[in-house]
C-alpha positions, 0 to 999 in steps of 0.5 A: 356294923350299920346294916346287918343285911345278908351279904354274898362274897361280892357284896362283903367285898364291896363292903369290906373295901369301902370301909378299908378306903374310907379309913385313909380318905375321909373325904373322897371326892367324886373322882376318888369315888369313881376312879378308885372304888368304882361306886358309879358303876353300881346298878348299871349291867355288866353289859354296859361297864358296870358292876351290876347290884341293886338295892343292897349294894346302894344300902351298903355304900350310902351308909359307908358314905353317909358321913363323908357327905358324899352320899347327898350326889352319889345316890341319885346318880346311881339310883338314876342309872339303875333305872335308865338301865332298866328302862333302856339297858343298852342305852349309849349314856351307860358306859359314861355314867358307869365310869363318873364321866358324865353324871346323872340326878333324879327329878320326881315331878311329884315332889315339886310344885313347880313341876305340877303342869308339864314337868319340862316347862316348870321349875324344880328347887333344891334337887340333890346331884343337880349343881354338878349333873350333865342329865336328869332322869325326870320321874313322872306317872305318865312317862320317864324322860331323859334330859340333857342339863345345861343351856337355855333348855335346863338351867342349873343353879347351885345351892350350897347348903347348911350341911356342907353339900351342894343342891341345885335349882333346875329351871326347865324351858321345854329342853330336847328329851327322850322318852324312855319309858311310858305309860304303866312302865313309867308309873312302875318305875317311877314308884320304884325310884321313889321307894329306893331313893327313900330306903337309900336315904335311911341307910345314909342316915344309919351311917351318920347316926353309927358315926354320931354315936361311936364318936359320942362313945369316944368322947365320953371316954376321954372327957374327965370330970371329978377325977374320971371319966365321964363315961362312968356316969350312969346318966350319960351310960343310959342315955348312950344306950337309948340312942343305940336302941333308937339306931338299931330301931331304925337300922332294923327298918330300914333293912326290911325297906332295902330288902323289899325293892323286888317285892310286891309295890304295896309291900315296898311301900309300907316298908320304905314309909315305916323306915322313913317314919323311924329314921325322921324321929331317929336321926334327930333323937341320936343327933340331938343326944350326940351334940348335947354330950359333947357340950357346946363344941358339938355345933362348933367347927372344930368337930365333924359332929355338927355336920353330921347332925346337920346332914342328918337333919336335911336327910330327915326334911328330904324324907318329908312329913311323917303323915305323909308316910302314915298314910302308906301303912 
C-alpha cells in the first residue's frame, strides 16, 4: 500500500477498482481513464455529473497513476474542475469536464514570471496538462478566471519532456475570460489550489517510489552472482531498508498533507510544505538507489525504471526549491 489513509467504502472501491484495471492496462490513455474508470469526474459534484470526493480520492488516484505517467495531465484537470465547481457549482462546462470530453488545466500566476503583470497578457511556460487542454483556470490572488484555450487569444505550444510527459507553453493575448471568483474568495481559492496541487504531486511521487522499490526488490531476487541471488547480500538488504524508510517518511507526511485540505489555511500550508520537503529528497534517494542496484541497465530504454526516475525528478522540480517550503514551517 502506497498511502495509508482512512478510507470509507466508496474510497476502498475506487482504490481497488483502479488497481484491478491497471493490472491489465499499464499504459492507459485519457479516453480509457475517462470512459472505463470515470476518473475525470472526481471532485465534480454529482449534480453536475461528477463523482464527488476530494483530496483523498485525488491522492489515491494520483498514487495509482504515478507509474503510468497519466497523473501528469490528470491531476491538474481534476483539481481545476474541483476548484471551478467550488466557485461555480452549476457552471455549464462541468458535465463535459466530468466525462473527459473537454479538458481543463491550472495556471498559477504566482509560479510564472511571465504572468507577473496582467496574467492574461503574458506567457506561462512548461504547464502540466496544457498541451491538450481546452480550458485554463488561471489562479491569481485577485481573481480566478476561466479561459478558453486555442486561437489567437491563448495559443499553446506542446513541449515533450524527457520523462515521457508532454507539457505546454501558453501565450496569452487578452483572450475572452470569465471571472469565477474575486477578492478574498479568489485568494482563498488560489491558496487552496496551490496546496492541493502540492499534495497531489507528493502522492504521485509516492506511487512512483513504491513502484521503483518493488521493481528493485524483484530484480534483486532474480539477479544471480556467486551462485546466489544478490538479494542475499547484506549491504543491498540494508540499502533497500533505507529506501523503504525514506518512502515511509515521505508517505506519512503526504498523508498528513492530504488530510489537511479542509484545515486552517496556515496549518494546511505547513503540512503541504513539510510533505514537499520530504518528497523532494525522497524521490531522488529512492530513484538513485533503484537505478544503482539495477546497474547500467537502470537508465536504458529496456526498463521502465529510467522513466519512473526521470518522472520523479520532474515532480521534485515542479514542487519547487526546498528553501521556499522551509519558509512556511
